C-alpha positions as CSV (number, residue, x, y, z in Angstrom):
1,M,7.5,7.1,17.1
2,G,7.5,4.6,14.1
3,N,10.5,3.2,12.7
4,L,8.2,4.3,9.3
5,K,7.3,8.1,10.4
6,E,10.9,8.9,12.0
7,K,12.5,7.7,8.8
8,L,9.9,9.6,6.3
9,F,10.6,12.9,8.2
10,S,14.0,12.3,8.4
11,N,14.0,12.5,4.7
12,T,15.4,8.6,4.6
13,L,14.4,6.8,1.5
14,V,11.8,4.1,3.3
15,I,10.6,0.8,1.6
16,T,7.5,-0.6,2.4
17,A,5.5,-4.0,0.8
18,E,2.8,-5.6,1.2
19,I,2.0,-9.1,2.3
20,T,-1.9,-10.9,2.1
21,P,-3.1,-12.5,5.5
22,P,-3.7,-16.3,5.6
23,K,-7.3,-17.8,4.7
24,G,-7.7,-19.4,7.8
25,I,-5.9,-19.0,11.3
26,G,-2.8,-20.9,10.2
27,I,0.2,-17.9,10.3
28,K,3.1,-20.3,9.4
29,K,3.1,-19.0,5.7
30,L,2.5,-15.2,7.0
31,V,5.4,-15.4,9.4
32,K,7.6,-16.9,6.9
33,H,7.2,-14.3,4.2
34,A,7.3,-11.7,7.0
35,E,10.7,-12.9,8.0
36,L,12.1,-13.0,4.5
37,L,11.2,-9.3,4.0
38,K,12.1,-8.4,7.3
39,P,15.7,-7.0,6.6
40,L,15.2,-5.5,3.6
41,V,12.0,-3.3,4.5
42,D,11.0,-0.5,6.9
43,A,7.3,-1.8,7.7
44,L,4.8,-4.3,6.0
45,N,1.7,-3.3,5.0
46,I,-1.2,-6.1,5.9
47,T,-4.2,-5.9,3.8
48,D,-7.9,-5.8,4.9
49,C,-9.6,-8.7,2.5
50,Q,-8.4,-6.9,-0.6
51,R,-10.2,-7.5,-3.7
52,A,-13.0,-8.8,-0.9
53,L,-11.5,-11.9,-0.4
54,V,-12.2,-13.4,2.8
55,K,-8.8,-13.4,5.1
56,M,-7.8,-13.2,8.3
57,S,-8.4,-9.7,10.1
58,S,-5.7,-7.1,8.8
59,L,-5.5,-6.3,12.9
60,A,-4.8,-9.7,14.0
61,A,-2.1,-10.2,11.3
62,C,-0.6,-6.9,12.4
63,R,-0.2,-8.3,15.9
64,V,1.5,-11.3,14.1
65,L,3.9,-9.1,13.1
66,M,4.6,-6.8,15.8
67,D,5.3,-10.3,17.7
68,N,7.8,-10.9,15.3
69,G,9.8,-7.8,15.6
70,I,7.9,-6.2,12.5
71,E,6.5,-2.7,11.9
72,P,3.2,-3.0,10.6
73,V,0.9,-0.7,8.1
74,Y,-2.5,-1.3,9.3
75,Q,-4.9,-1.4,6.5
76,L,-8.6,-0.5,7.0
77,T,-11.3,-0.4,5.2
78,C,-15.0,1.0,5.0
79,R,-16.9,-1.8,2.9
80,D,-17.3,-3.8,5.9
81,R,-17.7,-2.0,8.9
82,N,-20.3,1.1,9.6
83,R,-18.6,4.2,11.6
84,I,-19.2,2.6,15.1
85,A,-17.1,-1.0,14.2
86,L,-14.4,1.7,12.5
87,Q,-13.8,3.3,15.7
88,S,-13.7,-0.1,17.7
89,D,-11.1,-1.4,15.5
90,L,-9.3,1.9,15.3
91,M,-9.1,2.0,19.1
92,G,-8.1,-1.8,19.5
93,A,-5.2,-1.0,17.0
94,G,-4.1,1.8,19.3
95,A,-4.5,-0.3,22.5
96,L,-2.3,-3.1,20.7
97,G,0.6,-0.5,19.7
98,I,0.2,-0.3,15.8
99,T,1.2,3.2,14.4
100,N,0.9,3.1,11.2
101,V,-2.9,3.2,9.7
102,L,-3.5,3.7,6.0
103,C,-7.3,4.2,5.6
104,L,-8.9,2.9,2.5
105,T,-12.4,2.7,1.1
106,G,-12.3,-0.9,0.2
107,D,-13.2,-3.1,-3.1
108,P,-16.7,-3.7,-4.1
109,V,-17.6,-7.4,-3.0
110,K,-18.7,-8.1,-6.2
111,V,-15.1,-8.8,-7.2
112,G,-14.2,-11.3,-4.4
113,D,-15.5,-14.5,-3.2
114,C,-18.6,-13.6,-1.0
115,P,-20.3,-11.6,-3.7
116,D,-23.4,-11.9,-1.9
117,A,-22.0,-10.3,1.4
118,K,-23.6,-6.8,2.1
119,S,-21.5,-4.0,1.6
120,V,-21.2,-1.4,4.1
121,F,-19.6,1.8,2.8
122,E,-21.1,3.9,5.5
123,L,-18.0,6.1,5.1
124,E,-15.3,6.4,2.2
125,S,-11.6,6.9,2.9
126,M,-11.9,10.5,3.2
127,K,-14.4,10.7,6.2
128,L,-12.2,7.5,7.4
129,L,-9.5,9.8,8.3
130,Q,-11.6,12.9,9.6
131,L,-13.3,9.9,11.6
132,A,-9.3,9.0,13.0
133,Q,-8.7,12.3,13.5
134,K,-11.2,12.7,16.0
135,L,-10.0,10.1,17.6
136,Q,-6.5,11.3,17.4
137,K,-8.1,14.6,19.3
138,G,-9.4,12.2,22.0
139,T,-13.1,12.3,21.1
140,D,-15.2,9.6,19.3
141,D,-17.3,10.6,16.4
142,S,-20.0,11.9,18.2
143,G,-17.9,14.1,20.7
144,H,-17.9,11.7,23.7
145,K,-14.2,12.1,25.5
146,L,-11.9,8.9,25.2
147,N,-10.0,7.7,28.2
148,A,-7.0,8.3,26.0
149,S,-6.6,9.5,22.6
150,T,-4.9,7.7,19.9
151,R,-1.7,8.1,18.3
152,F,-1.6,7.0,14.7
153,F,0.6,7.8,12.0
154,L,-2.3,8.3,9.4
155,G,-2.0,7.3,5.7
156,A,-4.0,7.3,2.5
157,A,-3.7,5.8,-1.0
158,I,-3.7,7.7,-4.4
159,N,-3.8,6.7,-8.0
160,P,-1.3,8.3,-10.1
161,T,-2.6,6.8,-13.7
162,L,-6.1,8.8,-12.6
163,R,-5.0,12.1,-12.1
164,G,-6.1,13.6,-15.7
165,N,-9.5,12.8,-15.4
166,T,-10.3,12.4,-11.5
167,H,-8.4,15.2,-10.3
168,Q,-6.3,13.2,-7.8
169,L,-3.7,16.0,-6.8
170,S,-6.9,17.9,-5.2
171,R,-8.1,15.0,-4.0
172,M,-4.6,14.2,-2.3
173,A,-4.9,18.2,-0.9
174,K,-8.3,17.1,0.5
175,K,-7.2,13.9,2.4
176,I,-4.0,16.3,3.9
177,E,-6.9,18.4,5.4
178,A,-8.4,15.3,6.9
179,G,-5.1,14.1,8.4
180,A,-3.5,12.0,6.0
181,S,0.5,12.4,6.3
182,F,1.7,10.1,4.3
183,F,0.6,8.5,0.9
184,Q,1.0,5.3,-1.0
185,T,0.3,5.3,-4.8
186,Q,-1.6,2.6,-6.8
187,A,1.2,1.4,-9.5
188,N,1.8,3.1,-12.6
189,Y,3.8,1.7,-16.3
190,D,3.9,4.6,-17.7
191,L,7.6,5.9,-15.8
192,E,7.1,9.5,-17.3
193,D,3.9,10.0,-16.4
194,F,4.1,8.4,-13.0
195,R,7.5,10.9,-12.3
196,S,5.5,13.9,-13.4
197,F,2.5,13.4,-11.1
198,S,5.2,12.3,-8.3
199,V,7.1,15.8,-9.1
200,E,3.4,17.8,-8.7
201,A,2.4,16.0,-5.6
202,K,5.6,16.5,-3.7
203,Q,4.6,20.5,-3.9
204,L,1.7,19.8,-1.6
205,Q,4.6,19.2,1.1
206,T,3.5,15.7,2.1
207,K,5.4,11.9,2.0
208,L,5.1,10.3,-1.3
209,I,5.4,6.8,-1.3
210,A,5.4,5.4,-4.6
211,G,3.5,2.0,-5.4
212,I,5.7,-1.1,-7.6
213,L,3.3,-4.0,-8.5
214,I,5.5,-6.6,-9.6
215,L,4.6,-8.2,-12.8
216,H,5.6,-12.0,-13.7
217,S,4.3,-13.0,-17.2
218,Y,2.2,-11.7,-19.8
219,E,-0.7,-13.6,-19.2
220,A,-0.6,-11.7,-15.8
221,A,0.1,-8.0,-17.5
222,K,-2.9,-8.3,-19.6
223,Y,-5.4,-9.3,-17.4
224,I,-4.6,-6.5,-14.9
225,H,-4.1,-4.1,-18.0
226,E,-8.1,-5.2,-18.9
227,N,-9.6,-6.3,-15.8
228,I,-8.0,-4.0,-12.9
229,P,-9.9,-0.4,-12.3
230,G,-7.2,2.5,-12.6
231,I,-4.2,0.6,-14.2
232,Q,-3.4,0.9,-17.5
233,I,-0.4,-0.9,-18.9
234,P,1.6,0.8,-22.0
235,L,1.6,-1.2,-25.6
236,N,5.2,-1.6,-25.2
237,I,5.6,-2.9,-21.6
238,L,3.0,-5.8,-22.8
239,E,5.0,-6.6,-25.7
240,R,8.2,-6.6,-23.9
241,F,6.5,-9.5,-21.6
242,K,4.9,-11.0,-24.6
243,N,8.6,-11.4,-26.4
244,S,10.6,-11.9,-23.1
245,P,12.0,-15.9,-22.7
246,N,12.2,-14.8,-19.1
247,P,8.9,-13.1,-17.8
248,I,10.0,-13.0,-14.1
249,Q,13.5,-11.4,-14.6
250,T,11.7,-9.2,-17.0
251,G,9.1,-8.2,-14.1
252,I,12.2,-7.7,-11.6
253,D,14.2,-5.4,-13.9
254,L,11.1,-3.3,-14.9
255,A,10.2,-3.2,-11.2
256,V,13.9,-2.0,-10.5
257,E,13.6,0.4,-13.5
258,T,10.6,2.0,-12.2
259,M,12.3,2.4,-9.0
260,F,15.3,4.3,-10.1
261,H,13.3,6.5,-12.2
262,L,11.4,7.8,-9.7
263,K,13.8,8.1,-6.5
264,P,14.7,11.6,-6.8
265,S,11.1,12.9,-6.7
266,V,9.6,10.7,-3.8
267,D,10.0,9.8,-0.4
268,G,10.0,5.7,-0.7
269,F,8.8,2.5,-2.7
270,H,5.7,0.2,-1.5
271,I,6.4,-3.1,-3.0
272,M,3.4,-5.5,-4.1
273,S,3.5,-9.0,-6.0
274,I,0.8,-11.0,-7.0
275,R,0.9,-14.0,-4.7
276,Q,4.6,-13.9,-5.1
277,E,6.3,-12.4,-2.0
278,E,9.2,-14.1,-2.7
279,L,9.5,-11.4,-5.7
280,I,9.4,-8.8,-3.6
281,A,12.5,-10.0,-2.1
282,K,14.2,-10.3,-5.2
283,V,13.3,-6.9,-6.4
284,L,14.6,-5.3,-3.1
285,E,17.9,-7.5,-3.5
286,T,18.5,-6.2,-7.0
287,Y,17.7,-2.8,-6.2
288,H,20.6,-2.8,-3.2
289,G,22.8,-4.5,-5.8
290,K,22.7,-7.9,-3.6
291,Y,20.9,-9.8,-6.2
292,S,21.2,-9.1,-9.8
293,T,24.5,-9.1,-11.9
294,Q,22.7,-5.6,-13.5
295,K,24.3,-2.9,-11.8
296,N,23.0,-0.1,-13.7
297,P,19.3,-0.3,-15.0
298,T,18.4,0.9,-18.5
299,L,15.5,3.1,-17.7
300,L,13.0,2.6,-20.3
């Protein structure tokens, strides 16, 4: 059993974070970021060509983390693989000893740095979970017996901002039925809405890890609000960054405030940054009272 699964099912608040593999074969920076976060997290997510940007494979980067004593969460998307490739990569992950798998549909290729690439999307995240469940039971998607079954701790993603018009809670229930044992959420900057969603989601008897995306400038916040589907940033948050003399500290403070606000209603936090992994460390150090002088964050 992996440390992440063990902690979640012992009702211990977990912390995960997200790092991006390199564009190339050099792993020095990847290892540096992983070592920075290692003492602060229970596991590290490795993105799978997030935003359709060409990067080192998540599978290989997960192995790098394991070689450095860090538990990975293997993100697997359907964008670039048919069901043969998905099963092959899952079997490979199992053979490498990877235990945590986050099943995702994936971003469209048009938003990335290879827009002429051909999308696959033979499956989407729900069907990927169902496919993974077959491997867990010892057969491939066609019913052929495996020489050994996989033993993954399967997770999925959910967007709390879209719950009102896309039936996210209903989709969560279907993903649980398909095999998801934990969920990582997208960011939500409306704290009351986020907490309300978390309380409702917990009634599904699943493990919920709240996603916290650290903002570091007004420009970044404005861009995300206007260009990233599924994320809406309230006007008061945008104004807070616009008027801040130190937007980086504002971003750290906001992330910590969100964590304190949600702590009673979630099982953990998944901390993300925009290519600034050092901010993840600062947020976690602040949250644990080791970095910031702000001991008792004021909630929005």
